[in-house]
MARNU-54168 format. One record per residue (C-alpha): residue number from 1; chain; x, y, z. Coordinates in pm, 1 decimal. Layout:
- NUM|A|X|Y|Z
...
//
This chain:
- 1|A|565.0|-5562.5|989.7
- 2|A|449.2|-5245.3|1048.9
- 3|A|475.6|-4993.2|829.2
- 4|A|405.7|-4590.8|866.3
- 5|A|470.1|-4399.7|541.0
- 6|A|395.7|-4008.0|490.9
- 7|A|303.8|-3879.2|179.2
- 8|A|413.1|-3482.4|180.2
- 9|A|214.5|-3269.5|-2.9
- 10|A|288.9|-2952.0|-141.6
- 11|A|-37.1|-2818.8|-179.6
- 12|A|-262.3|-2707.0|144.1
- 13|A|-437.8|-3044.4|184.5
- 14|A|-293.3|-3208.6|496.5
- 15|A|-47.1|-3475.1|513.0
- 16|A|-151.7|-3841.4|428.1
- 17|A|-18.7|-4074.0|638.0
- 18|A|-68.6|-4449.4|543.2
- 19|A|-40.6|-4730.5|744.9
- 20|A|55.7|-5073.1|593.6
- 21|A|44.5|-5387.4|783.6
- 22|A|236.9|-5667.7|641.9
- 23|A|121.2|-6039.1|729.4
- 24|A|335.2|-6316.7|566.3
- 25|A|284.4|-6688.8|557.9
- 26|A|-17.4|-6867.3|577.0
- 27|A|-188.9|-6639.5|870.5
- 28|A|-528.4|-6823.3|872.4
- 29|A|-389.9|-7148.3|1020.9
- 30|A|-155.1|-6955.6|1325.1
- 31|A|-420.7|-6728.5|1357.9
- 32|A|-271.6|-6616.9|1735.6
- 33|A|36.1|-6471.6|1559.1
- 34|A|-170.6|-6223.9|1319.3
- 35|A|-370.0|-6147.8|1694.2
- 36|A|26.0|-6080.4|1876.2
- 37|A|131.2|-5858.5|1554.4
- 38|A|-203.1|-5624.5|1525.5
- 39|A|-181.3|-5611.0|1894.0
- 40|A|190.9|-5486.7|1839.1
- 41|A|73.4|-5269.5|1560.2
- 42|A|-170.8|-5084.2|1828.6
- 43|A|53.7|-5015.2|2073.9
- 44|A|318.6|-4886.0|1827.3
- 45|A|98.8|-4664.8|1677.8
- 46|A|-23.8|-4554.2|1968.4
- 47|A|254.7|-4418.4|2072.6
- 48|A|302.2|-4229.4|1785.4
- 49|A|-72.0|-4109.6|1776.4
- 50|A|42.2|-3986.7|2126.4
- 51|A|362.0|-3828.0|1990.7
- 52|A|164.8|-3667.5|1727.3
- 53|A|-86.0|-3481.4|1991.3
- 54|A|196.7|-3360.0|2236.4
- 55|A|334.0|-3214.6|1932.8
- 56|A|8.4|-3038.7|1801.9
- 57|A|-19.0|-2914.8|2157.5
- 58|A|335.1|-2792.3|2180.5
- 59|A|250.3|-2599.9|1839.8
- 60|A|-61.1|-2454.7|1978.8
- 61|A|-397.0|-2695.4|1822.7
- 62|A|-665.1|-2652.9|2086.9
- 63|A|-790.4|-2977.9|2254.1
- 64|A|-1110.9|-2931.2|2041.8
- 65|A|-923.5|-2951.3|1692.9
- 66|A|-767.4|-3237.8|1838.0
- 67|A|-1083.5|-3434.0|1941.6
- 68|A|-1224.3|-3379.6|1597.8
- 69|A|-884.9|-3500.1|1404.2
- 70|A|-958.9|-3794.7|1651.1
- 71|A|-1331.8|-3791.4|1595.9
- 72|A|-1411.5|-3731.9|1974.5
- 73|A|-1500.1|-3441.8|2227.3
- 74|A|-1221.0|-3240.1|2323.2
- 75|A|-1266.9|-3355.0|2659.5
- 76|A|-1242.8|-3740.0|2558.7
- 77|A|-894.9|-3612.1|2425.1
- 78|A|-766.7|-3440.9|2706.9
- 79|A|-854.8|-3701.8|2930.4
- 80|A|-652.8|-3931.2|2730.8
- 81|A|-363.1|-3745.3|2625.0
- 82|A|-295.0|-3477.4|2867.3
- 83|A|14.4|-3456.8|3056.4
- 84|A|-44.2|-3090.1|3193.6
//
């Protein structure tokens, strides 16, 4: 189970997003199921990330700001997410 929780703050602090991955059962005996589950979670998060980047662009956020938030260069962010 993958759960994404958004915690809104009334201050000027950024929104805190928490991602929780729940694994049930004896995951050590079936590591391939864990790998599959984590891979599906990553794909889900990637879609959410892409959607968030496109939303940020529509709101006027620069590629430099997006790159900084992602920990990559503005060029790398543009190459990965640009639909222009």
